[in-house]
Every structure is written in structure tokens, then in C-alpha cells.
N, C-alpha and C positions, 0 to 999 in steps of 0.2 A: 756707270754712272756720276762716279767720281775721278774721271779720269783727269781732272783740273787739277787736281790738291795734289800735293807733294809732302812727302813728311818733312820737316825741320825740325830736327832735336824731337823733342816731345811733343810740339805741337805740329797739327797738320793744315798748313796755310796754302791758299787758291797759287797757281802757278802766276807768275808775272811774266810769261814770256808769250803775251798778246799781241798782236799787233794794233800801229797806233790807230789804226782805223774801228776797230774790235775797240778798245779803250775808249773813245770816243762816243762810241751807240751807247756801252755802259753806259758812261756817263749823261748821258742825252736823257735814258729809261729811269739812272738814279734821280735825275734831276726831274722828270716827269712825276717819278712815286712821290716826293718828297712836297712836289706843288700839291699832288692829291689829297696826300696827307694832312698837309696847312689846312687845306679848305675842309677836308670832313673833321678837323677838330677845331676849326673855327664856326662849324657847325653846330657842333655839342654845345660848345661856349656860349652860341647864340640860343639854344635851348631846344633846337628841334631835336624831332623824334629820330631813336637809332634803327629804324625802319629805313630814312632816309641817309643815313650816314653810315649803314653795313655795305652797300653797294659801291659807294667811294672810299673806303678801306678795301671791298675786294680787289677794286681794281689799282689799290694802289700796289697790295701783294702781287697782282696778276705782272703790274708793270715792271715793278723790282726784279721777281722771278723772270721775267721774259730776258730781260738787262743781262744777266746774270748768264743765261742759256743763249744768247745770241750767239758766239761762235757755233756751237750743235746746229742752230737751228740756220745760222748763215751756209754749213759745210751741207745739211739738211736738203732744203728750199732750194738753194741759188740755179740747180741746172732746170729745176723746171719753170722758176719765176723769173729769169735772167736770160731767157733764151735771144738767139737774135731777130724771130721772126716778132718776140710781144716787146719790142724796143718802141714802137711807136704808138702802139697802146699805154704804154704808161708815160711815155710824153704825153698825151693828149691826158690822161689820169693828172697828169702833175700840172697842168695847164690850167683847168678845172678848177683843181680844187685851189691850184692858188690864185683864181679868181674869187671863189667862193670868200675863200677865208679873208682877202681885201676887201671885200663886201662886206663881209660882217667886223672886221677890223675897223677901217675906216669910215668914220662919220656920214651920212648924207650929205650934209655939208661942203664935203671937202670933196666929193665925187659929182655935185653936182656942178662946183667951181671948176672943176677941169675943164667942161664943154658943155655950151647954154645946151644943146642939141640932148644931151643923158641927163635922164630925169630920173637920178636915184638907181641905175641898173648902167653895171657896164658895157660899152656897144649900146 
């Protein structure tokens, strides 16, 4: 369980021997966790109910924990998720998610101006 911790004097510190890609994933998860936590605190300051904020804080903790456990998650799930047979599926999923995110983030006036025949949806 604590295989990524190394003793340094009297302190137990995390091992800094992660590859740069794993450090980037860890940083991404921590940024997302920070943004979730910030949103939860903002809702609390607006006077929202604790019941609406608790799922946000639970997602914050889960996201942070996933970031720290990423090397173990990758090691255990990579052979199944990233098999050569599943590459077209992941490519299609990425394209669909990218289009949906673009649709959500881009304003409707931007999308309509792209082409006259596009009335609010890509394609």
C-alpha cells in the first residue's frame, strides 16, 4: 500500500522517481481537484445547502486520490484498456467527446457563423 513512500531521516516522503508523464497526470488531477474544491467553497459562501456541496467535496477527494494513485492504476489497467484492438474505439470516443465539449463551450452564435447550413450543431 505504501510502496511509493521512502524514509528520509525521521520523515516519510513520497518517492520523486515518477516519470514526467505520471507527474503531469498527477498535476492535472490536482488542478481538477482544486477547481472542484474551489467550486464547493464558492457554493458554501453563497449559502447553498450542505447536501448540494457534499458531492462536490467527495469528488474533490476522489479526484485527488486518483491522482496520487495514478501509477498503480495505470499499471493495473493499461494492459486491458489500451490493447491494440481497442484503439479505434478510443479514437472514436475521443472525437465524440471533443465535439460535445466544443458544442458546450462554444457559444451558439460562433457555431452558426462557422457555416450557414449549420444551425446550432456541428455537421
